[in-house]
A tleap script that builds the chain and sets N, CA, C and O, in Angstrom:
source leaprc.protein.ff14SB
mol = sequence {
  NMET HIE ARG ARG VAL PRO VAL ALA VAL LEU
  ALA ALA LEU SER LEU VAL VAL SER PHE ALA
  VAL ALA GLN LEU SER GLY VAL ARG ALA LEU
  GLY GLY ALA VAL LEU VAL LEU GLY ALA ALA
  TRP CYS VAL VAL ARG ALA TRP ARG PRO ALA
  GLY PRO ALA ARG CYS ALA LEU LEU VAL VAL
  LEU GLY ALA VAL CYS PHE VAL ALA SER HIE
  VAL LEU ALA ARG THR ALA LEU GLY PRO TRP
  ALA SER VAL ALA LEU VAL ALA ALA VAL LEU
  GLY VAL VAL THR TRP PHE VAL VAL ASP ALA
  ARG SER ARG CALA
}
set mol.1.N position { 57.023 60.852 10.955 }
set mol.1.CA position { 57.907 61.636 11.785 }
set mol.1.C position { 59.269 61.743 11.089 }
set mol.1.O position { 59.843 60.732 10.685 }
set mol.2.N position { 59.764 62.931 10.955 }
set mol.2.CA position { 61.024 63.182 10.259 }
set mol.2.C position { 62.185 63.098 11.237 }
set mol.2.O position { 62.186 63.779 12.263 }
set mol.3.N position { 63.155 62.284 10.931 }
set mol.3.CA position { 64.364 62.174 11.762 }
set mol.3.C position { 65.542 62.696 10.966 }
set mol.3.O position { 65.694 62.409 9.779 }
set mol.4.N position { 66.362 63.461 11.640 }
set mol.4.CA position { 67.545 64.011 11.004 }
set mol.4.C position { 68.682 62.994 11.041 }
set mol.4.O position { 68.779 62.167 11.948 }
set mol.5.N position { 69.518 63.082 10.046 }
set mol.5.CA position { 70.699 62.222 9.997 }
set mol.5.C position { 71.615 62.634 11.155 }
set mol.5.O position { 71.881 63.824 11.325 }
set mol.6.N position { 72.097 61.690 11.943 }
set mol.6.CA position { 72.985 62.028 13.055 }
set mol.6.C position { 74.248 62.742 12.560 }
set mol.6.O position { 74.759 62.447 11.480 }
set mol.7.N position { 74.731 63.670 13.357 }
set mol.7.CA position { 75.951 64.405 13.022 }
set mol.7.C position { 77.119 63.430 12.883 }
set mol.7.O position { 78.016 63.655 12.071 }
set mol.8.N position { 77.118 62.367 13.653 }
set mol.8.CA position { 78.188 61.366 13.571 }
set mol.8.C position { 78.288 60.779 12.173 }
set mol.8.O position { 79.388 60.576 11.659 }
set mol.9.N position { 77.156 60.508 11.564 }
set mol.9.CA position { 77.146 59.962 10.202 }
set mol.9.C position { 77.683 60.997 9.223 }
set mol.9.O position { 78.474 60.670 8.339 }
set mol.10.N position { 77.252 62.245 9.382 }
set mol.10.CA position { 77.743 63.314 8.505 }
set mol.10.C position { 79.250 63.509 8.640 }
set mol.10.O position { 79.948 63.705 7.645 }
set mol.11.N position { 79.745 63.455 9.864 }
set mol.11.CA position { 81.182 63.640 10.092 }
set mol.11.C position { 81.981 62.523 9.425 }
set mol.11.O position { 82.966 62.782 8.733 }
set mol.12.N position { 81.553 61.291 9.635 }
set mol.12.CA position { 82.268 60.157 9.044 }
set mol.12.C position { 82.195 60.200 7.520 }
set mol.12.O position { 83.196 59.985 6.836 }
set mol.13.N position { 81.020 60.475 7.003 }
set mol.13.CA position { 80.865 60.534 5.552 }
set mol.13.C position { 81.652 61.678 4.933 }
set mol.13.O position { 82.099 61.574 3.791 }
set mol.14.N position { 81.824 62.760 5.666 }
set mol.14.CA position { 82.604 63.890 5.143 }
set mol.14.C position { 84.030 63.453 4.816 }
set mol.14.O position { 84.581 63.836 3.784 }
set mol.15.N position { 84.620 62.655 5.691 }
set mol.15.CA position { 85.970 62.156 5.421 }
set mol.15.C position { 85.984 61.219 4.214 }
set mol.15.O position { 86.842 61.338 3.339 }
set mol.16.N position { 85.049 60.305 4.174 }
set mol.16.CA position { 85.019 59.308 3.103 }
set mol.16.C position { 84.713 59.962 1.755 }
set mol.16.O position { 85.389 59.695 0.762 }
set mol.17.N position { 83.706 60.807 1.726 }
set mol.17.CA position { 83.307 61.447 0.463 }
set mol.17.C position { 84.398 62.394 -0.033 }
set mol.17.O position { 84.676 62.444 -1.231 }
set mol.18.N position { 85.008 63.135 0.868 }
set mol.18.CA position { 86.061 64.053 0.418 }
set mol.18.C position { 87.235 63.276 -0.180 }
set mol.18.O position { 87.824 63.713 -1.169 }
set mol.19.N position { 87.578 62.136 0.406 }
set mol.19.CA position { 88.645 61.306 -0.149 }
set mol.19.C position { 88.229 60.764 -1.516 }
set mol.19.O position { 89.024 60.765 -2.456 }
set mol.20.N position { 86.994 60.306 -1.623 }
set mol.20.CA position { 86.506 59.776 -2.900 }
set mol.20.C position { 86.537 60.853 -3.984 }
set mol.20.O position { 86.930 60.581 -5.119 }
set mol.21.N position { 86.132 62.051 -3.646 }
set mol.21.CA position { 86.148 63.152 -4.615 }
set mol.21.C position { 87.578 63.436 -5.067 }
set mol.21.O position { 87.835 63.612 -6.258 }
set mol.22.N position { 88.506 63.480 -4.114 }
set mol.22.CA position { 89.907 63.727 -4.463 }
set mol.22.C position { 90.455 62.609 -5.348 }
set mol.22.O position { 91.163 62.874 -6.320 }
set mol.23.N position { 90.131 61.367 -5.016 }
set mol.23.CA position { 90.623 60.227 -5.795 }
set mol.23.C position { 90.030 60.201 -7.203 }
set mol.23.O position { 90.750 60.030 -8.187 }
set mol.24.N position { 88.716 60.371 -7.286 }
set mol.24.CA position { 88.039 60.251 -8.577 }
set mol.24.C position { 88.310 61.428 -9.501 }
set mol.24.O position { 88.395 61.260 -10.718 }
set mol.25.N position { 88.444 62.615 -8.930 }
set mol.25.CA position { 88.666 63.807 -9.757 }
set mol.25.C position { 90.143 64.031 -10.042 }
set mol.25.O position { 90.499 64.674 -11.030 }
set mol.26.N position { 91.009 63.496 -9.173 }
set mol.26.CA position { 92.431 63.762 -9.301 }
set mol.26.C position { 92.816 65.145 -8.801 }
set mol.26.O position { 93.963 65.566 -8.954 }
set mol.27.N position { 91.873 65.848 -8.208 }
set mol.27.CA position { 92.111 67.204 -7.713 }
set mol.27.C position { 91.990 67.170 -6.188 }
set mol.27.O position { 90.887 67.150 -5.640 }
set mol.28.N position { 93.131 67.164 -5.521 }
set mol.28.CA position { 93.122 67.077 -4.057 }
set mol.28.C position { 92.436 68.280 -3.420 }
set mol.28.O position { 91.773 68.149 -2.391 }
set mol.29.N position { 92.594 69.443 -4.026 }
set mol.29.CA position { 91.967 70.653 -3.475 }
set mol.29.C position { 90.445 70.538 -3.490 }
set mol.29.O position { 89.777 71.061 -2.599 }
set mol.30.N position { 89.898 69.866 -4.482 }
set mol.30.CA position { 88.453 69.666 -4.540 }
set mol.30.C position { 87.997 68.772 -3.386 }
set mol.30.O position { 86.971 69.030 -2.757 }
set mol.31.N position { 88.767 67.727 -3.119 }
set mol.31.CA position { 88.471 66.878 -1.962 }
set mol.31.C position { 88.574 67.669 -0.673 }
set mol.31.O position { 87.761 67.485 0.233 }
set mol.32.N position { 89.565 68.550 -0.578 }
set mol.32.CA position { 89.717 69.410 0.596 }
set mol.32.C position { 88.539 70.345 0.772 }
set mol.32.O position { 88.094 70.588 1.894 }
set mol.33.N position { 88.031 70.870 -0.331 }
set mol.33.CA position { 86.859 71.756 -0.263 }
set mol.33.C position { 85.638 70.995 0.242 }
set mol.33.O position { 84.860 71.517 1.040 }
set mol.34.N position { 85.475 69.768 -0.223 }
set mol.34.CA position { 84.363 68.932 0.252 }
set mol.34.C position { 84.514 68.673 1.750 }
set mol.34.O position { 83.532 68.703 2.492 }
set mol.35.N position { 85.738 68.422 2.188 }
set mol.35.CA position { 85.982 68.170 3.609 }
set mol.35.C position { 85.656 69.402 4.454 }
set mol.35.O position { 85.032 69.284 5.508 }
set mol.36.N position { 86.070 70.562 4.002 }
set mol.36.CA position { 85.789 71.803 4.745 }
set mol.36.C position { 84.290 72.062 4.798 }
set mol.36.O position { 83.764 72.437 5.846 }
set mol.37.N position { 83.600 71.865 3.683 }
set mol.37.CA position { 82.142 72.059 3.676 }
set mol.37.C position { 81.447 71.061 4.602 }
set mol.37.O position { 80.504 71.419 5.307 }
set mol.38.N position { 81.907 69.821 4.599 }
set mol.38.CA position { 81.334 68.813 5.496 }
set mol.38.C position { 81.556 69.164 6.951 }
set mol.38.O position { 80.654 69.021 7.776 }
set mol.39.N position { 82.757 69.624 7.267 }
set mol.39.CA position { 83.056 70.021 8.649 }
set mol.39.C position { 82.191 71.211 9.064 }
set mol.39.O position { 81.672 71.250 10.179 }
set mol.40.N position { 82.043 72.172 8.167 }
set mol.40.CA position { 81.215 73.346 8.479 }
set mol.40.C position { 79.764 72.937 8.723 }
set mol.40.O position { 79.122 73.438 9.646 }
set mol.41.N position { 79.250 72.030 7.898 }
set mol.41.CA position { 77.870 71.571 8.078 }
set mol.41.C position { 77.719 70.832 9.410 }
set mol.41.O position { 76.703 70.981 10.090 }
set mol.42.N position { 78.706 70.051 9.778 }
set mol.42.CA position { 78.667 69.351 11.068 }
set mol.42.C position { 78.672 70.346 12.227 }
set mol.42.O position { 77.945 70.161 13.202 }
set mol.43.N position { 79.475 71.384 12.130 }
set mol.43.CA position { 79.506 72.403 13.193 }
set mol.43.C position { 78.151 73.095 13.303 }
set mol.43.O position { 77.650 73.313 14.406 }
set mol.44.N position { 77.566 73.435 12.173 }
set mol.44.CA position { 76.234 74.075 12.197 }
set mol.44.C position { 75.226 73.165 12.889 }
set mol.44.O position { 74.444 73.618 13.725 }
set mol.45.N position { 75.246 71.893 12.542 }
set mol.45.CA position { 74.297 70.940 13.128 }
set mol.45.C position { 74.582 70.649 14.604 }
set mol.45.O position { 73.656 70.400 15.377 }
set mol.46.N position { 75.865 70.682 14.997 }
set mol.46.CA position { 76.238 70.296 16.359 }
set mol.46.C position { 76.271 71.465 17.327 }
set mol.46.O position { 76.328 71.252 18.538 }
set mol.47.N position { 76.239 72.677 16.836 }
set mol.47.CA position { 76.445 73.849 17.691 }
set mol.47.C position { 75.460 73.893 18.856 }
set mol.47.O position { 75.873 74.065 20.003 }
set mol.48.N position { 74.187 73.744 18.586 }
set mol.48.CA position { 73.184 73.840 19.647 }
set mol.48.C position { 73.282 72.690 20.654 }
set mol.48.O position { 73.349 72.947 21.856 }
set mol.49.N position { 73.293 71.430 20.204 }
set mol.49.CA position { 73.344 70.358 21.206 }
set mol.49.C position { 74.699 70.202 21.898 }
set mol.49.O position { 74.756 69.753 23.043 }
set mol.50.N position { 75.779 70.564 21.227 }
set mol.50.CA position { 77.108 70.304 21.796 }
set mol.50.C position { 77.786 71.546 22.349 }
set mol.50.O position { 78.571 71.445 23.292 }
set mol.51.N position { 77.507 72.703 21.792 }
set mol.51.CA position { 78.157 73.930 22.239 }
set mol.51.C position { 79.485 74.167 21.532 }
set mol.51.O position { 80.016 73.267 20.880 }
set mol.52.N position { 80.018 75.368 21.661 }
set mol.52.CA position { 81.233 75.731 20.923 }
set mol.52.C position { 82.475 74.944 21.319 }
set mol.52.O position { 83.285 74.611 20.454 }
set mol.53.N position { 82.644 74.642 22.585 }
set mol.53.CA position { 83.855 73.930 23.016 }
set mol.53.C position { 83.883 72.517 22.442 }
set mol.53.O position { 84.922 72.067 21.959 }
set mol.54.N position { 82.773 71.826 22.488 }
set mol.54.CA position { 82.726 70.460 21.942 }
set mol.54.C position { 82.840 70.472 20.421 }
set mol.54.O position { 83.444 69.574 19.833 }
set mol.55.N position { 82.260 71.489 19.787 }
set mol.55.CA position { 82.410 71.609 18.332 }
set mol.55.C position { 83.877 71.813 17.964 }
set mol.55.O position { 84.378 71.208 17.016 }
set mol.56.N position { 84.556 72.664 18.716 }
set mol.56.CA position { 85.986 72.895 18.461 }
set mol.56.C position { 86.774 71.598 18.649 }
set mol.56.O position { 87.662 71.283 17.857 }
set mol.57.N position { 86.447 70.860 19.690 }
set mol.57.CA position { 87.102 69.571 19.930 }
set mol.57.C position { 86.914 68.632 18.740 }
set mol.57.O position { 87.858 67.964 18.319 }
set mol.58.N position { 85.714 68.582 18.207 }
set mol.58.CA position { 85.440 67.687 17.083 }
set mol.58.C position { 86.137 68.137 15.808 }
set mol.58.O position { 86.575 67.304 15.015 }
set mol.59.N position { 86.245 69.443 15.605 }
set mol.59.CA position { 86.977 69.938 14.435 }
set mol.59.C position { 88.450 69.549 14.543 }
set mol.59.O position { 89.058 69.116 13.564 }
set mol.60.N position { 89.019 69.705 15.735 }
set mol.60.CA position { 90.416 69.304 15.947 }
set mol.60.C position { 90.556 67.792 15.748 }
set mol.60.O position { 91.501 67.341 15.100 }
set mol.61.N position { 89.637 67.017 16.293 }
set mol.61.CA position { 89.687 65.569 16.103 }
set mol.61.C position { 89.582 65.220 14.620 }
set mol.61.O position { 90.287 64.331 14.142 }
set mol.62.N position { 88.716 65.909 13.896 }
set mol.62.CA position { 88.596 65.674 12.455 }
set mol.62.C position { 89.902 65.946 11.734 }
set mol.62.O position { 90.281 65.203 10.829 }
set mol.63.N position { 90.597 67.014 12.131 }
set mol.63.CA position { 91.898 67.322 11.525 }
set mol.63.C position { 92.929 66.245 11.863 }
set mol.63.O position { 93.723 65.846 11.010 }
set mol.64.N position { 92.912 65.781 13.108 }
set mol.64.CA position { 93.825 64.708 13.510 }
set mol.64.C position { 93.525 63.432 12.715 }
set mol.64.O position { 94.442 62.743 12.271 }
set mol.65.N position { 92.250 63.127 12.542 }
set mol.65.CA position { 91.871 61.946 11.757 }
set mol.65.C position { 92.318 62.088 10.304 }
set mol.65.O position { 92.764 61.115 9.695 }
set mol.66.N position { 92.202 63.278 9.753 }
set mol.66.CA position { 92.643 63.548 8.384 }
set mol.66.C position { 94.138 63.252 8.243 }
set mol.66.O position { 94.559 62.562 7.315 }
set mol.67.N position { 94.927 63.778 9.170 }
set mol.67.CA position { 96.373 63.542 9.143 }
set mol.67.C position { 96.676 62.058 9.372 }
set mol.67.O position { 97.520 61.477 8.690 }
set mol.68.N position { 95.980 61.455 10.335 }
set mol.68.CA position { 96.209 60.038 10.630 }
set mol.68.C position { 95.909 59.158 9.418 }
set mol.68.O position { 96.592 58.158 9.193 }
set mol.69.N position { 94.903 59.521 8.646 }
set mol.69.CA position { 94.586 58.718 7.464 }
set mol.69.C position { 95.734 58.745 6.462 }
set mol.69.O position { 96.011 57.747 5.798 }
set mol.70.N position { 96.400 59.892 6.357 }
set mol.70.CA position { 97.544 59.983 5.452 }
set mol.70.C position { 98.717 59.138 5.957 }
set mol.70.O position { 99.404 58.481 5.175 }
set mol.71.N position { 98.932 59.166 7.254 }
set mol.71.CA position { 100.019 58.366 7.839 }
set mol.71.C position { 99.707 56.876 7.692 }
set mol.71.O position { 100.561 56.099 7.265 }
set mol.72.N position { 98.493 56.484 8.043 }
set mol.72.CA position { 98.098 55.076 7.965 }
set mol.72.C position { 98.043 54.552 6.536 }
set mol.72.O position { 98.215 53.355 6.308 }
set mol.73.N position { 97.804 55.438 5.574 }
set mol.73.CA position { 97.716 55.010 4.175 }
set mol.73.C position { 99.040 54.443 3.681 }
set mol.73.O position { 99.071 53.662 2.729 }
set mol.74.N position { 100.132 54.837 4.328 }
set mol.74.CA position { 101.458 54.343 3.927 }
set mol.74.C position { 101.793 52.996 4.554 }
set mol.74.O position { 102.865 52.444 4.307 }
set mol.75.N position { 100.883 52.466 5.360 }
set mol.75.CA position { 101.095 51.169 6.006 }
set mol.75.C position { 100.405 50.088 5.177 }
set mol.75.O position { 99.931 50.337 4.068 }
set mol.76.N position { 100.363 48.900 5.736 }
set mol.76.CA position { 99.702 47.777 5.058 }
set mol.76.C position { 98.197 48.008 4.902 }
set mol.76.O position { 97.556 47.350 4.083 }
set mol.77.N position { 97.632 48.927 5.672 }
set mol.77.CA position { 96.197 49.217 5.547 }
set mol.77.C position { 95.841 49.750 4.167 }
set mol.77.O position { 94.830 49.362 3.583 }
set mol.78.N position { 96.667 50.629 3.658 }
set mol.78.CA position { 96.360 51.267 2.382 }
set mol.78.C position { 95.429 52.453 2.574 }
set mol.78.O position { 94.936 52.688 3.677 }
set mol.79.N position { 95.188 53.198 1.508 }
set mol.79.CA position { 94.437 54.448 1.644 }
set mol.79.C position { 92.958 54.295 2.022 }
set mol.79.O position { 92.486 54.973 2.935 }
set mol.80.N position { 92.231 53.428 1.342 }
set mol.80.CA position { 90.796 53.333 1.626 }
set mol.80.C position { 90.519 52.789 3.026 }
set mol.80.O position { 89.639 53.291 3.725 }
set mol.81.N position { 91.251 51.786 3.427 }
set mol.81.CA position { 91.044 51.229 4.769 }
set mol.81.C position { 91.409 52.243 5.841 }
set mol.81.O position { 90.749 52.311 6.878 }
set mol.82.N position { 92.449 53.029 5.606 }
set mol.82.CA position { 92.827 54.034 6.604 }
set mol.82.C position { 91.760 55.118 6.710 }
set mol.82.O position { 91.451 55.581 7.809 }
set mol.83.N position { 91.202 55.520 5.589 }
set mol.83.CA position { 90.121 56.513 5.626 }
set mol.83.C position { 88.904 55.939 6.336 }
set mol.83.O position { 88.268 56.630 7.132 }
set mol.84.N position { 88.576 54.692 6.058 }
set mol.84.CA position { 87.435 54.058 6.725 }
set mol.84.C position { 87.662 53.970 8.229 }
set mol.84.O position { 86.744 54.217 9.011 }
set mol.85.N position { 88.865 53.625 8.630 }
set mol.85.CA position { 89.177 53.507 10.056 }
set mol.85.C position { 89.045 54.847 10.774 }
set mol.85.O position { 88.389 54.930 11.812 }
set mol.86.N position { 89.656 55.884 10.234 }
set mol.86.CA position { 89.581 57.180 10.924 }
set mol.86.C position { 88.180 57.771 10.851 }
set mol.86.O position { 87.763 58.491 11.758 }
set mol.87.N position { 87.453 57.474 9.780 }
set mol.87.CA position { 86.062 57.930 9.694 }
set mol.87.C position { 85.220 57.264 10.784 }
set mol.87.O position { 84.352 57.899 11.383 }
set mol.88.N position { 85.484 55.983 11.035 }
set mol.88.CA position { 84.761 55.275 12.101 }
set mol.88.C position { 85.092 55.872 13.466 }
set mol.88.O position { 84.204 56.060 14.297 }
set mol.89.N position { 86.355 56.166 13.693 }
set mol.89.CA position { 86.750 56.784 14.967 }
set mol.89.C position { 86.049 58.128 15.136 }
set mol.89.O position { 85.471 58.402 16.187 }
set mol.90.N position { 86.099 58.967 14.097 }
set mol.90.CA position { 85.446 60.279 14.177 }
set mol.90.C position { 83.940 60.122 14.387 }
set mol.90.O position { 83.342 60.854 15.175 }
set mol.91.N position { 83.339 59.181 13.693 }
set mol.91.CA position { 81.903 58.963 13.840 }
set mol.91.C position { 81.506 58.538 15.240 }
set mol.91.O position { 80.530 59.048 15.790 }
set mol.92.N position { 82.251 57.611 15.822 }
set mol.92.CA position { 81.936 57.126 17.171 }
set mol.92.C position { 82.085 58.245 18.202 }
set mol.92.O position { 81.210 58.443 19.045 }
set mol.93.N position { 83.190 58.966 18.127 }
set mol.93.CA position { 83.399 60.063 19.088 }
set mol.93.C position { 82.313 61.124 18.908 }
set mol.93.O position { 81.775 61.634 19.891 }
set mol.94.N position { 81.995 61.453 17.674 }
set mol.94.CA position { 80.953 62.455 17.418 }
set mol.94.C position { 79.608 61.986 17.957 }
set mol.94.O position { 78.834 62.785 18.484 }
set mol.95.N position { 79.333 60.702 17.828 }
set mol.95.CA position { 78.071 60.172 18.362 }
set mol.95.C position { 77.954 60.468 19.862 }
set mol.95.O position { 76.923 60.949 20.331 }
set mol.96.N position { 79.022 60.174 20.599 }
set mol.96.CA position { 78.969 60.372 22.047 }
set mol.96.C position { 79.011 61.844 22.434 }
set mol.96.O position { 78.397 62.234 23.427 }
set mol.97.N position { 79.711 62.657 21.683 }
set mol.97.CA position { 79.848 64.073 22.040 }
set mol.97.C position { 78.621 64.887 21.628 }
set mol.97.O position { 78.263 65.852 22.303 }
set mol.98.N position { 77.975 64.502 20.521 }
set mol.98.CA position { 76.851 65.300 20.009 }
set mol.98.C position { 75.539 64.542 20.052 }
set mol.98.O position { 74.607 64.940 20.750 }
set mol.99.N position { 75.467 63.462 19.315 }
set mol.99.CA position { 74.183 62.810 19.079 }
set mol.99.C position { 73.584 62.155 20.328 }
set mol.99.O position { 72.386 62.289 20.575 }
set mol.100.N position { 74.386 61.463 21.100 }
set mol.100.CA position { 73.872 60.820 22.313 }
set mol.100.C position { 73.410 61.866 23.309 }
set mol.100.O position { 72.434 61.647 24.028 }
set mol.101.N position { 74.086 62.985 23.363 }
set mol.101.CA position { 73.706 64.080 24.280 }
set mol.101.C position { 72.370 64.695 23.878 }
set mol.101.O position { 71.555 65.032 24.737 }
set mol.102.N position { 72.147 64.842 22.577 }
set mol.102.CA position { 70.912 65.473 22.123 }
set mol.102.C position { 69.716 64.548 22.251 }
set mol.102.O position { 68.575 65.009 22.262 }
set mol.103.N position { 69.961 63.256 22.348 }
set mol.103.CA position { 68.852 62.297 22.510 }
set mol.103.C position { 68.485 62.082 23.972 }
set mol.103.O position { 67.402 61.590 24.287 }
set mol.104.N position { 69.400 62.458 24.862 }
set mol.104.CA position { 69.148 62.245 26.306 }
set mol.104.C position { 68.170 63.240 26.872 }
set mol.104.O position { 67.858 63.192 28.061 }
savepdb mol mol.pdb
quit
């Protein structure tokens, strides 16, 4: 039986992978492109189970998490821990808004 990767995992990984791409390549725009593609893929996957309003909410939350990671990176957390923290927040919220609803 084939199981799809939960949208929550894709959303969280989109933040982490996009940051890794930006860090490793030194090209922030490339990391941004990865983030936009990840967000678009999450919207495609979440559209049917969550609907447009919830998808819009998650895109806004993803943007807030992106900004929060930059703010938190300047604290004692540092960049990687801040990205991990906001990715976890986005993943948990996405789980309840999309994945848990589609399993019910």
